[in-house]
C-alpha positions in Angstrom: 92.1 148.2 88.3 93.5 146.2 90.4 92.5 146.9 94.7 95.7 148.5 96.4 98.1 145.9 98.1 97.1 144.6 101.4 98.5 146.2 104.1 102.0 145.2 106.1 100.2 144.1 109.2 96.4 142.5 109.5 95.2 143.3 113.0 98.3 143.9 114.1 100.1 140.4 113.5 102.9 140.4 111.4 102.1 139.2 107.6 104.1 136.6 105.9 103.9 135.8 101.8 104.7 132.6 100.9 105.9 131.8 97.6 104.8 128.2 96.6 102.2 126.0 97.8 104.6 122.4 98.0 105.0 120.6 100.8 107.7 123.2 102.5 105.0 125.9 102.2 102.0 124.0 103.1 104.1 123.2 106.4 105.3 126.8 106.6 101.7 127.5 106.6 101.0 124.8 109.6 103.8 126.6 111.4 102.9 129.9 111.3 99.3 129.1 112.2 100.3 127.6 115.1 102.9 130.6 115.8 100.3 133.0 115.3 101.3 134.5 112.7 99.2 135.7 109.9 100.3 134.5 106.3 98.9 134.1 102.5 100.3 131.4 100.4 101.1 132.2 96.3 101.4 129.2 94.0 101.8 129.4 90.1 99.7 126.7 88.9 96.2 126.6 89.0 96.0 123.3 90.9 99.1 121.2 92.2 99.9 118.0 90.0 99.5 114.8 91.9 102.0 112.8 90.3 103.6 109.3 91.1 106.3 110.5 92.9 107.6 108.5 96.1 109.0 109.7 99.1 109.9 109.3 102.6 110.6 110.8 106.4 112.7 109.9 109.1 113.3 110.3 112.7 114.6 114.0 111.6 111.2 115.6 111.4 108.6 112.8 112.3 108.8 114.5 116.1 107.7 117.6 115.0 104.7 115.6 113.1 103.9 114.1 116.7 103.8 117.9 118.1 101.4 118.7 115.3 99.4 116.0 116.1 99.5 115.0 112.5 101.8 111.3 113.4 99.4 108.9 113.7 97.5 110.6 110.5 100.8 109.8 108.7 101.5 106.3 109.6 98.1 105.7 108.3 99.3 106.3 104.9 102.7 104.9 105.0 104.1 101.9 105.5 107.7 101.2 107.5 111.2 100.2 105.5 112.5 97.7 107.5 115.1 96.5 105.1 116.7 97.3 101.9 118.5 94.8 99.4 121.3 96.0 96.8 121.1 93.4 94.0 122.5 93.2 90.5 120.6 92.7 87.0 121.0 88.9 87.4 119.1 89.2 91.2 121.9 88.3 93.2 122.8 90.5 96.2 125.6 92.7 96.7 124.4 94.5 99.6 122.2 94.5 102.7 120.9 97.6 104.9 119.3 96.6 107.9 116.8 99.3 108.7 115.9 98.0 111.7 119.3 99.4 113.2 118.2 102.9 112.6 114.9 102.2 114.1 116.2 100.9 117.5 118.4 104.0 117.6 116.0 106.7 116.7 112.6 104.9 117.9 111.3 106.2 114.4 110.5 104.1 111.1 111.5 105.4 107.8 107.9 106.0 106.8 107.7 105.4 102.7 104.6 106.7 100.9 103.8 108.8 97.7 104.0 112.6 97.5 100.3 113.1 96.8 99.5 111.6 100.0 101.3 113.6 102.1 100.7 116.6 100.2 96.8 116.1 100.8 97.5 115.7 104.5 98.9 119.0 104.5 96.5 120.6 102.6 94.0 119.0 104.5 95.3 121.5 107.3 95.5 124.9 105.6 92.0 126.9 105.2 91.6 127.0 101.8 91.3 130.8 101.7 94.9 131.6 102.5 95.9 129.6 99.3 95.7 131.4 96.1 96.3 129.4 92.7 97.4 130.5 89.6 99.3 133.1 90.9 103.0 132.7 90.0 105.2 135.3 91.2 107.5 136.5 88.9 109.2 139.4 90.7 110.0 140.3 94.3 111.5 143.3 95.9 112.3 145.2 99.3 110.6 148.4 100.1 111.1 150.9 102.9 108.9 149.0 105.1 108.0 146.2 103.4 108.6 143.5 100.4 106.5 143.3 97.4 105.4 140.9 94.6 104.4 140.5 91.7 102.1 137.7 89.9 102.1 136.7 86.3 98.9 138.2 86.2 99.5 141.5 87.1 98.6 141.6 90.4 100.7 142.6 93.0 100.8 142.3 97.2 102.6 143.3 100.0 104.0 142.0 103.1 106.6 142.2 106.0 108.4 139.2 104.7 108.7 136.9 101.7 109.4 133.1 101.8 110.7 131.6 98.6 109.2 128.0 98.9 109.0 127.8 95.3 111.5 124.8 94.2 114.4 124.0 92.5 113.7 126.6 89.6 112.6 129.1 92.3 111.3 132.8 90.8 111.8 134.3 94.3 115.2 133.1 94.2 115.8 134.6 91.0 114.3 137.6 91.9 116.5 137.8 94.8 119.9 137.0 93.3 119.2 139.7 89.9 119.2 142.5 92.8 122.1 141.1 94.7 124.0 140.7 91.5 123.0 144.1 90.2 124.1 145.4 93.7 127.6 142.9 93.5 126.7 141.1 96.7 125.9 137.6 95.1 128.5 135.0 95.5 130.1 133.7 92.6 129.2 130.0 93.1 125.6 131.5 93.2 125.6 132.2 89.8 126.6 128.7 88.4 123.8 126.3 87.6 122.8 123.4 89.3 124.9 120.6 88.6 123.0 117.7 86.4 124.0 114.4 86.2 121.2 111.8 86.6 117.6 111.3 84.6 114.5 109.5 86.7 111.4 108.0 85.7 109.4 107.4 88.9 105.4 106.2 89.0 103.5 104.1 91.4 100.9 100.9 90.2 97.6 101.0 90.5 96.5 98.6 93.4 97.5 95.1 92.7 96.3 91.6 94.1 98.8 90.4 96.7 97.8 87.2 96.0 99.3 87.5 92.4 102.2 89.7 93.6 104.6 88.6 95.5 105.7 92.4 96.3 102.9 93.0 98.0 103.5 92.5 101.7 101.6 93.1 104.8 102.9 96.0 107.6 105.9 97.2 105.9 107.9 98.1 102.9 110.5 95.7 101.1 113.0 97.9 99.2 115.2 96.7 96.5 117.8 98.4 94.6 119.1 96.7 91.6 122.4 98.1 89.7 122.3 97.3 85.9 125.2 95.8 84.1 126.3 97.0 80.8 123.9 100.0 81.0 123.5 103.4 82.5 120.2 102.4 84.6 119.7 101.6 87.8 116.1 101.1 89.4 114.3 100.7 92.7 111.4 98.7 93.2 109.2 98.7 97.0 105.9 98.3 97.8 103.7 101.0 99.8 100.6 101.3 101.7 97.0 100.3 99.8 98.5 97.4 97.8 100.7 99.4 95.2 104.1 99.2 94.3 106.3 102.2 93.7 109.2 102.2 91.1 112.3 105.0 90.2 114.5 103.9 87.2 117.8 106.3 87.4 120.1 106.9 84.1 123.5 108.1 85.0 124.2 110.8 82.1 127.6 109.6 80.8 129.0 113.1 79.4 128.5 116.8 79.9 127.2 116.6 76.1 124.6 114.2 77.4 124.0 116.5 80.1 123.5 119.8 77.9 121.5 118.0 75.5 119.2 116.8 78.6 119.1 120.3 79.8 117.8 121.9 76.1 115.4 119.2 75.9 114.4 118.9 79.3 111.1 120.1 81.1 110.4 118.8 84.8 107.7 116.2 85.0 107.9 115.9 80.9 105.6 113.2 79.6 106.4 112.3 76.0 110.2 111.8 77.2 108.8 110.0 79.8 107.4 107.1 77.0 110.4 107.3 75.1 112.3 105.9 78.1 110.1 103.5 79.3 110.2 101.7 76.0 114.0 101.3 76.5 113.8 99.9 79.9 110.7 97.6 79.9 112.7 94.5 79.7 114.6 95.1 82.7 114.3 92.3 85.3 112.9 93.4 89.0 112.6 91.0 92.5 110.6 88.4 92.9 109.7 87.3 88.6 108.6 89.7 85.8 109.9 93.2 84.4 109.5 96.6 84.5 106.9 96.4 82.0 104.9 94.7 83.8 104.6 97.2 86.3 104.3 99.8 83.6 101.1 98.4 82.4 99.8 98.6 85.8 100.7 102.2 86.2 98.1 104.9 85.1 99.8 107.0 82.7 99.3 110.3 84.6 101.0 108.5 87.7 104.4 108.3 85.3 107.1 110.9 85.2 110.3 111.9 83.8 112.4 114.4 86.2 116.1 115.6 86.1 118.1 114.8 89.1 120.2 118.2 90.0 121.9 119.2 93.0 123.4 122.3 94.2 123.8 123.7 97.8 123.5 128.2 97.2 125.7 130.2 100.0 122.8 132.8 99.8 119.5 131.8 101.6 118.3 135.3 102.4 118.3 138.8 102.3 117.1 141.5 104.4 113.1 140.6 104.1 113.2 137.7 101.6 114.2 134.0 102.6 114.5 130.5 100.6 113.5 127.7 101.9 113.5 123.8 100.5 114.9 123.6 96.9 115.0 126.9 96.5 118.0 126.9 98.8 119.3 123.2 98.2 118.7 120.8 96.1 119.9 117.4 97.0 120.1 114.0 95.1 117.0 111.8 96.3 119.4 108.9 96.7 119.8 109.3 100.6 116.2 110.2 101.3 116.6 113.7 102.8 115.5 116.3 100.6 111.9 116.4 101.6 113.4 116.2 105.6 115.8 119.2 104.9 112.9 121.5 103.5 110.2 120.4 106.6 113.2 121.2 109.0 114.1 124.6 107.1 110.2 125.6 108.0 110.6 124.4 111.6 113.5 126.2 112.2 112.6 129.4 110.8 109.4 129.8 112.3 111.0 129.2 115.7 113.0 132.1 115.0 110.5 134.5 113.7 108.2 133.4 116.7 110.9 134.5 118.8 111.4 138.0 117.3 110.4 140.5 119.4 109.3 143.0 116.7 109.3 143.1 112.6 111.7 145.7 112.4 114.2 145.2 109.6 117.1 145.1 112.0 115.0 141.9 113.8 114.6 140.3 110.6 117.9 140.5 109.8 118.8 138.7 112.8 116.1 136.0 113.0 117.1 135.0 108.9 120.5 135.1 110.0 120.1 132.8 113.2 117.9 130.3 110.8 120.8 129.6 108.4 123.3 129.4 111.0 121.4 126.6 112.5 120.2 125.1 108.9 123.5 125.3 106.7 126.0 123.2 108.6 123.1 120.3 109.1 122.3 120.8 104.9 125.3 120.7 104.0 125.9 117.2 105.3 123.2 115.7 104.1 123.7 117.4 100.7 127.3 115.9 101.1 125.4 112.1 102.0 123.3 112.5 99.1 126.4 112.7 97.0 127.8 109.8 98.2 124.7 107.7 98.2 124.1 108.4 94.6 127.4 106.7 93.5 126.7 103.8 95.8 123.0 103.0 94.7 123.6 104.8 90.8 127.2 104.6 90.2 128.4 102.7 87.1 131.7 103.7 86.5 134.4 101.1 87.2 135.8 103.3 90.8 131.8 103.5 91.4 131.6 100.0 91.2 134.9 99.4 93.7 133.3 102.0 96.2 129.9 100.2 96.3 131.2 96.9 96.6 134.1 98.1 99.4 131.0 99.5 101.4 128.5 96.7 101.7 130.9 93.7 101.7 134.2 95.5 103.5 133.2 98.7 105.6 132.5 97.6 109.1 128.8 97.2 110.3 129.6 99.6 113.2 130.4 102.4 110.7 127.5 101.7 108.5 125.0 102.1 111.5 126.6 105.4 112.5 126.3 106.6 109.2 122.6 105.6 108.9 121.7 107.1 112.3 123.7 110.5 112.4 120.6 111.4 109.3 118.2 111.5 112.4 120.2 112.5 115.4 119.7 116.3 114.4 115.8 116.7 115.1 115.0 120.2 115.5 111.1 120.4 117.1 108.8 123.3 117.3 110.5 125.4 120.1 107.0 127.1 121.1 105.5 123.7 121.3 105.6 120.7 124.0 108.3 118.7 122.9 107.7 115.0 121.5 108.9 112.5 123.9 112.5 111.1 123.3 112.5 107.8 121.3 115.0 105.4 120.6 118.8 104.5 122.6 121.0 106.3 120.4 121.7 110.7 121.2 119.7 113.6 119.8 121.5 116.7 118.9 120.8 120.0 121.1 117.5 121.9 120.6 117.3 125.4 120.5 114.7 126.8 123.2 111.9 129.5 122.5 113.1 132.9 124.1 109.7 133.2 124.8 108.7 130.0 126.3 111.7 129.6 128.5 112.1 133.5 129.3 116.0 133.2 127.7 117.4 137.0 127.0 119.0 135.7 123.9 118.1 131.9 122.0 120.8 132.6 119.6 123.5 132.2 121.7 122.2 129.4 124.3 121.3 126.2 123.7 120.0 122.7 126.0 119.2 119.5 125.6 116.0 118.9 123.5 114.9 115.6 125.9 
């Protein structure tokens, strides 16, 4: 017989249940720890798969890494990207992006690294006893004075609040939406499935010999985006730390029928279909000579994955004591490189709002979660739209999409391109109850909502001040 659920509060400290030990869940845990709020994490897998996925972070979240004393550790596993070349399949330049301009404006490089490196860094900061693996949350419901979750193994747990950080296929979101649907409270848009338009093959090579591989650079990362001709594929190549090279091959699905077929057959991170895709694209050329097949041959099979690129911005982010962050609330295309940034920003703003609560009563929690969404939704919507536009520029294969790409890279004034580049990093929410990181760069920074406790304000929901 299972032991009774734990109490709603531990030693008079509020208790937060976190579903999902991904990047967002771990970052949330680190922030809650700094806020003095107790938590437990429930992860559906027996372990977290170390895939070859690649990612980057910019000035939109790097100030928080400074606040948490993680910035130097992050830089140690990263390489800064200073430029991006857009090429056709003949390796002739279509466009060029000078990332140095963004660095001057924001004061932060766009840091590139493999997802496992960041994951291991965050995991090392969370006490092992706080994470419960092989605990897949299958149901969640509100009770009179808290929230309860049930795991696939039959165990149940309770707490003051539940954070759904369990990704695009969130079980917490499904449970929440089912309840809201039965109560006729779920918006019609939230009943629709995520949009699928692309499939992506990602991977990271083993360490390469810099003397034999011209793609390896010292001290910085060169990014190449190649647009295929007469093929639905585009592919990106760039070097990262440890003399490794990352690749991402995107296939634009050409019809609704093809999208439906992928939906029926597809499984996230499926290895068998990755092999099929590799055989089809192995002869595609890459910069500095060679082919994608050359990179495949130097990449461990477990470091190659084939995934869907889906996107959807949900309208419902919370209800009573249940709240969603990251992909569970908004799934962005990776083309603008903002998906992970948005997830981590969610955690920052949410913990700020929880820290400012005077009590853990339902009215206070509702007000805090409403505050969280009001601060985040508009910014996420901007990045959601930017990711769709970037997908057209980097992956689009239709005649119209090619015209748009040519106009943006060859006719759009540099000042407008720079403005769009810098905008994504001007929003830099920091941890309000910790000393703020210093302002970097010459560009403007959006106002920071201050901490009610730290600044003695009567209502942080109506007051904003400059962050720096």
